[in-house]
N, C-alpha and C positions, 0 to 999 in steps of 0.2 A: 954878166949879161952885157951883149953888145948892145951899141946904141940904138941899133933898129928894133932889138928885141924889147930895150927899156922904153923906146918910143911906142912900141906896140902897146906894152903894158899900161902904160900911162894913159893912151888912147882908149884902151878897153875898160879902165877904170873910169875914165871921165864919162864914156857913154853909159857904163854901168850905173854910176852914180846919178846922171842926168835921168834915166828912165826909171830908177826906183827912189823911193823915201829912205830916209835914215831908218825906220823901223822894219822896212821891207828888206833892206840890205842887211841888217843884223839877223832877221830871221833867216833869211837865205844862208847866210853864213853858218849859223847855227844848225841847219839842216844838213850842209854839207860837212860839217865837224863830227855831227853824230853819224852819219853815213860812214866817214873814215874810220869812226871807233868801232863801229860794228863790222866792217870788214877787217880790220886788224884789230884784234882784242889787245890788252894792255900786255906788255911782255913780248909780244910778236912784231918783229920788224919784217920789212919787205923780204930781206934776206935768210928769214927762218921759213920761207914759205914751203921749202923742200923737206922739213922735218914731220915726223909722222905725228898726227894731232892724237892726243889721248881720247881712248874710246872706252866707254864702261859699258860692259855686257852684264846683263842681268839674266842668268841661266834659269833660275826658278824663283817662283813667287811662294812665299809661305802660305800656307793653306789655312785660310779662315772659316772657322767653322762657328755657324750662328745656332746658338741653342734654340732647341724648339721649345716653344711656349704654349703650353695647353690653352686652346680656346675657351674663352670664359662661356658658361651655358648662357644663352639667352632665354630669358623667362619673360614671357607675355602675361601681363597681369590680366585676368580675367575681369571685365566688366561686371561691376557689383549690382548693376542695374540691369535687369533680365526682364525682357517683355516675350511672353509666350503666347502662342496662338493655338487654339484648339483645332486640330485639322478636320474634325466632324462638324463642328457648329461653325466655326470661322470667328468666335468670339475671342477677343484679346484680353489678357490677364497680366495685371503686374502686382505682384504680391507684395506682402508688407515689409519684407527685409530690403526691396528693390525701392519700395516707395520711401522708405527711412532713408536709404542711402541717397535719393535723389533731393527730398526735402529736408531732412535735419541739418545739414550744414547751413542751410539758409535760414531757419528757424531757431535754432539752438533750444533753449528751455521750453520753448512754445509747442516744439514739435509733438510730444505725448497727446497734449490736447488735439493738436490738428489730425494726428492719426485716429484718435477715439472719435473724431468729427467723421472723418471719411469712413470708419466701420459703422456709423449709426446712419450714414448718407446711402452708403453702397457697400455692404457688408460682403460683397461677392470679389470685391477687388477686380471686376470687369472694368474694362476701359471703354467697352463698346456699348455699355448699358444705358438705356434712358428710361425714364418712367412713363412711357408710352402716353404721354400728352395728358396727365392726369392733373396738371394745373389748371386752375379755373379761368385764367386769363389766355389759355391756348399756348402758352410758353411749354418747353419740354426741358426737364434736367438731363443732362447728359454727362456719362464718363465718370472716372474715378470720385471726383469732388462734386459731382452732378451740378455741374454749371449750368445756369439757367440760359436757354437760349430762345430766341424768337426770330421772327422775320427781320426784325431790326437790327439784330446782333451784329457786332463788327466781325464777327468769326462764323465760320460755317459750322454744320453739324460734323461733317467728316473732320475738320481740324479738331473739335471737342473730343472725337473718338479716338484720338492719338494721346496715349497716356501721358507723355512728356508735356504736350502742349496743354493739356487739361490741367495738371499740375501747376504749369506756369502761368496759367489764368488764375487759378485759386491763389497762388502766392502774390499776384498782383491785387487780387481783391483783398487779401489779408492786409497787405502795405497799406491798403487805402481805407478800410475800414475795421481792421481786426477780423474776428470771426462773426461778427453780427450778419454778414449775409448768409450764414447756414441755419437753418430752422432747428437741426439737430443741436446746435448751440444754445441759440437763443431759449429753446424749449427745455435745456438740459437733458435731453436723450443722450447725449455723448458720455455722461458721467458713468454710465453703466458698463462703458467699454474701457474706462480708464484702467481697471484693475488687471486687465488681461494683457496690457501693453507694458512690455519690457523697457 
């Protein structure tokens, strides 16, 4: 290297060193070295540039077959709780199997007694049935469980005519006071229905 080139190299290094920190210089040198390695892979010198590079050609891909898997049939379980409306009368019914499916998991071994009470109170399984205001105090017994309704009740007559809502209120009453809210229980009328319940 001539003196002028050597002086130029020192001068450039001095300017380079003064503008960049040691960490920045190291980073820059590493980047430049990496670029050199990418441009000239190992084993290839600048003099080998005229040699033909190795080329791998894939002429065909192996055929991949994916076995067909039979789709599993989708089974939609039918709701065991059926509510039926008579199209002629508009009356709504929930029959005993549906009533059992709805209340028995919540009542356990008391379910049979509860079903017998419902039979004694409302033998028709009609959710929209009421006792036509036969109570002396002016209240009305409504629905499957003949829930007592008055103008001061926290629920409407329409709500009590809903089969599930009526049974939910009955279960709340049972939780609070057992079967004592039903005259069919306190009078013992429910007992004659017990033998007909499975």
